[in-house]
N, CA and C of each residue as an Amber inpcrd file, in Angstrom:
protein
   246
 139.2750000 158.9470000 -77.2960000 140.5670000 158.4000000 -76.9410000
 140.9500000 158.9380000 -75.5740000 141.3930000 158.0730000 -74.6650000
 141.8290000 158.4860000 -73.3390000 143.3000000 158.8670000 -73.4110000
 143.6260000 160.0860000 -72.9650000 145.0180000 160.5340000 -73.0100000
 145.4230000 161.1440000 -71.6930000 146.6820000 160.9480000 -71.3290000
 147.3000000 161.6260000 -70.2010000 147.9990000 162.8470000 -70.7870000
 147.6260000 164.0510000 -70.3690000 148.1380000 165.2790000 -70.9740000
 149.6510000 165.3770000 -70.9520000 150.3010000 164.8680000 -69.8960000
 151.7490000 165.0220000 -69.7910000 152.4990000 164.1330000 -70.7670000
 152.0610000 162.8920000 -70.9360000 152.8360000 161.9410000 -71.7290000
 152.0750000 161.3910000 -72.9260000 150.8630000 161.8590000 -73.1780000
 150.0390000 161.3650000 -74.2810000 149.8880000 159.8580000 -74.2370000
 149.6210000 159.2930000 -73.0710000 149.4100000 157.8660000 -72.9210000
 148.0250000 157.5150000 -73.4360000 147.9430000 156.4690000 -74.2590000
 146.6610000 156.0480000 -74.8360000 146.3750000 154.6080000 -74.4460000
 145.1130000 154.2250000 -74.5270000 144.7480000 152.8470000 -74.2140000
 145.2300000 151.9180000 -75.3270000 145.3330000 150.6320000 -75.0230000
 145.7980000 149.6580000 -76.0010000 144.8650000 149.6140000 -77.2080000
 143.5440000 149.6420000 -76.9590000 142.5700000 149.5820000 -78.0490000
 142.7140000 150.7790000 -78.9820000 142.8920000 151.9750000 -78.4010000
 143.0780000 153.1660000 -79.2240000 144.4220000 153.1390000 -79.9440000
 145.3990000 152.4940000 -79.3500000 146.7350000 152.4500000 -79.9420000
 146.7780000 151.5670000 -81.1770000 146.0780000 150.4380000 -81.1630000
 146.1670000 149.5250000 -82.3050000 145.2350000 149.9050000 -83.4480000
 144.2280000 150.7230000 -83.1790000 143.2660000 151.0960000 -84.2150000
 143.9280000 151.7210000 -85.4460000 144.8440000 152.6950000 -85.3300000
 145.4520000 153.2680000 -86.5360000 146.2220000 152.2490000 -87.3680000
 146.7920000 151.2210000 -86.7430000 147.5460000 150.2260000 -87.4960000
 146.6240000 149.3350000 -88.2980000 145.4370000 149.1030000 -87.7550000
 144.4540000 148.3320000 -88.4950000 143.9710000 149.1230000 -89.7000000
 144.0330000 150.4450000 -89.6240000 143.5870000 151.3210000 -90.6920000
 144.7560000 151.8360000 -91.5310000 145.9870000 151.3660000 -91.2700000
 147.1680000 151.8160000 -92.0110000 147.6530000 153.1800000 -91.5750000
 147.5630000 153.5160000 -90.3040000 147.9000000 154.8450000 -89.8000000
 149.3130000 154.9830000 -89.2970000 149.4480000 155.4590000 -88.0530000
 150.7360000 155.8130000 -87.4620000 151.7320000 154.6520000 -87.4610000
 153.0030000 155.0050000 -87.6040000 154.0910000 154.0330000 -87.4670000
 154.3730000 153.8480000 -85.9820000 155.1100000 152.7950000 -85.6390000
 155.3920000 152.5530000 -84.2360000 156.8580000 152.1870000 -84.0160000
 157.3410000 152.5410000 -82.8400000 158.6810000 152.1770000 -82.3960000
 158.4950000 151.2980000 -81.1630000 159.0170000 150.0860000 -81.2120000
 158.9130000 149.1560000 -80.0890000 160.1750000 149.2450000 -79.2470000
 159.9990000 149.4000000 -77.9380000 161.1210000 149.4330000 -77.0070000
 161.0630000 148.1480000 -76.1880000 161.9630000 147.2260000 -76.4830000
 161.9900000 145.9420000 -75.7860000 163.3990000 145.6800000 -75.2630000
 163.4940000 144.8390000 -74.2570000 164.7870000 144.4890000 -73.7050000
 164.6600000 144.0210000 -72.2700000 165.7860000 143.6890000 -71.6560000
 165.7680000 143.2210000 -70.2610000 165.2500000 144.3120000 -69.3230000
 164.7370000 143.8580000 -68.1730000 164.2250000 144.8280000 -67.2120000
 165.3670000 145.6910000 -66.6770000 165.0250000 146.9320000 -66.3370000
 165.9710000 147.9180000 -65.7900000 167.1280000 148.2260000 -66.7440000
 166.8910000 148.1010000 -68.0690000 167.9630000 148.3690000 -69.0300000
 167.9020000 149.7810000 -69.6170000 166.8470000 150.5680000 -69.2810000
 166.7960000 151.9560000 -69.7090000 165.8770000 152.2530000 -70.8750000
 164.9540000 151.3620000 -71.1940000 164.0490000 151.5810000 -72.3290000
 163.1990000 152.8340000 -72.1270000 162.5390000 152.9330000 -70.9800000
 161.6900000 154.0960000 -70.6950000 162.5280000 155.3640000 -70.5750000
 163.7040000 155.2420000 -69.9990000 164.5860000 156.4050000 -69.8580000
 164.9800000 156.9650000 -71.2160000 165.3340000 156.0950000 -72.1510000
 165.7130000 156.5340000 -73.4940000 164.5380000 157.2460000 -74.1620000
 163.3530000 156.6570000 -74.0290000 162.1540000 157.2420000 -74.6440000
 161.8580000 158.6170000 -74.0550000 161.9580000 158.7620000 -72.7540000
 161.6620000 160.0480000 -72.1050000 162.6980000 161.1130000 -72.4540000
 163.9690000 160.7520000 -72.5330000 165.0180000 161.7320000 -72.8470000
 164.8920000 162.1980000 -74.2960000 164.6890000 161.2660000 -75.2250000
 164.6610000 161.6190000 -76.6440000 163.3700000 162.3290000 -77.0400000
 162.2250000 161.7920000 -76.6290000 160.9640000 162.3020000 -77.1410000
 160.2380000 163.2640000 -76.2110000 160.5640000 163.2770000 -74.9190000
 159.8530000 164.1360000 -73.9770000 160.7700000 165.1330000 -73.2880000
 162.0160000 165.2370000 -73.7590000 162.9860000 166.2260000 -73.2740000
 163.2060000 166.1770000 -71.7690000 163.1840000 164.9750000 -71.2060000
 163.4700000 164.8130000 -69.7790000 164.9870000 164.7770000 -69.5980000
 165.4690000 165.3570000 -68.5390000 166.8910000 165.3300000 -68.2350000
 167.3060000 163.8850000 -67.9220000 168.4570000 163.4470000 -68.4160000
 168.9010000 162.0860000 -68.1050000 168.9810000 161.8040000 -66.6130000
 169.3220000 162.8160000 -65.8190000 169.4210000 162.6140000 -64.3760000
 168.0500000 162.3620000 -63.7440000 166.9950000 162.9370000 -64.3330000
 165.6490000 162.7420000 -63.8050000 165.1490000 161.3110000 -64.0110000
 165.6910000 160.6120000 -64.9930000 165.2080000 159.2640000 -65.2910000
 165.5730000 158.2610000 -64.1930000 166.4880000 158.6280000 -63.3290000
 166.8420000 157.7380000 -62.2180000 165.6620000 157.4950000 -61.2890000
 164.6800000 158.4060000 -61.3170000 163.5500000 158.3200000 -60.4020000
 162.2850000 157.7700000 -61.0560000 162.3880000 157.2730000 -62.2890000
 161.2240000 156.6850000 -62.9560000 160.8520000 155.3560000 -62.3100000
 159.5590000 155.1070000 -62.2030000 159.0760000 153.8200000 -61.7130000
 159.2490000 152.7820000 -62.8270000 159.5060000 151.5310000 -62.4850000
 159.6190000 150.4890000 -63.5100000 158.3010000 150.3220000 -64.2720000
 158.4020000 150.0460000 -65.5570000 157.2190000 149.8100000 -66.3770000
 156.6640000 148.4370000 -66.0520000 155.4170000 148.3800000 -65.6010000
 154.8060000 147.1190000 -65.1980000 154.1880000 146.3710000 -66.3780000
 153.5360000 147.0750000 -67.2730000 152.8700000 146.4540000 -68.4150000
 153.4640000 146.9810000 -69.7020000 152.6280000 147.5960000 -70.5140000
 153.0680000 148.1980000 -71.7600000 152.5440000 149.6240000 -71.7920000
 153.4030000 150.5770000 -72.1230000 152.9970000 151.9760000 -72.2570000
 153.0540000 152.3440000 -73.7320000 151.9520000 152.8630000 -74.2370000
 151.8830000 153.3210000 -75.6240000 151.6980000 154.8300000 -75.5890000
 152.5900000 155.5550000 -76.2730000 152.5100000 157.0190000 -76.2920000
 152.5540000 157.5220000 -77.7240000 151.7570000 158.5360000 -77.9890000
 151.7130000 159.1720000 -79.3010000 152.7210000 160.3080000 -79.3390000
 153.5660000 160.3170000 -80.3530000 154.5130000 161.4000000 -80.5850000
 154.0410000 162.1000000 -81.8570000 153.5870000 163.3350000 -81.7110000
 153.0690000 164.0810000 -82.8550000 153.6020000 165.5070000 -82.7900000
 154.8250000 165.7090000 -83.2690000 155.4450000 167.0300000 -83.2410000
 154.7710000 167.9850000 -84.2170000 154.4480000 167.4710000 -85.3930000
 153.7700000 168.2530000 -86.4230000 153.0660000 167.2810000 -87.3670000
 152.5650000 167.7720000 -88.4940000 151.8400000 166.9010000 -89.4200000
 152.7380000 165.8600000 -90.0880000 154.0440000 166.1150000 -90.1480000
 154.9640000 165.2090000 -90.8270000 155.5880000 164.1800000 -89.8880000
 155.6590000 164.4910000 -88.6100000 156.2570000 163.5960000 -87.6170000
 155.1470000 163.1050000 -86.6990000 154.7260000 161.8610000 -86.9320000
 153.6460000 161.2890000 -86.1300000 153.8760000 159.7790000 -86.0420000
 154.1090000 159.2990000 -84.8150000 154.3070000 157.8710000 -84.5960000
 153.9960000 157.5530000 -83.1450000 154.0200000 156.2830000 -82.8140000
 153.7640000 155.8380000 -81.4520000 154.9850000 155.0990000 -80.9320000
 155.2380000 155.2440000 -79.6270000 156.2550000 154.4260000 -78.9720000
 155.5300000 153.4030000 -78.1080000 155.9510000 152.1640000 -78.2120000
 155.3920000 151.0720000 -77.4270000 156.5090000 150.6010000 -76.5030000
 156.3680000 150.8860000 -75.2280000 157.3870000 150.5780000 -74.2230000
 156.9250000 149.3420000 -73.4230000 157.6050000 148.2250000 -73.6530000
 157.2640000 146.9800000 -72.9920000 158.0830000 146.8360000 -71.7190000
 157.4310000 146.4810000 -70.6300000 158.1500000 146.2240000 -69.3880000
 159.0390000 145.0000000 -69.5300000 160.1930000 145.0090000 -68.8690000
 161.1670000 143.9260000 -69.0000000 160.8860000 142.7570000 -68.2130000
C-alpha cells in the first residue's frame, strides 16, 4: 500500500479493497468547491489549526485517508474535490 506518512494518503485501488472485503468504514466529504470539506477533515482528524487551513491547496481529485487511532477506531475519509 502506498502511503504518505504525514496524512496517510492511499491509492484508490488500496482504498476500495477493504470495502470489497467488508473492512473499514468510510466518511464521504462532498459539497460545493471551496466550502471547507478538506479544512474540516484536517482540523478534526489531523489536529490542524483552523487558521492553517486557509493555506490549503484546493482538492483537485479525490483524497482518501486512513484514520486509525487504535484498534477500535479505524475508518477512511474520502474527500471529493468540489
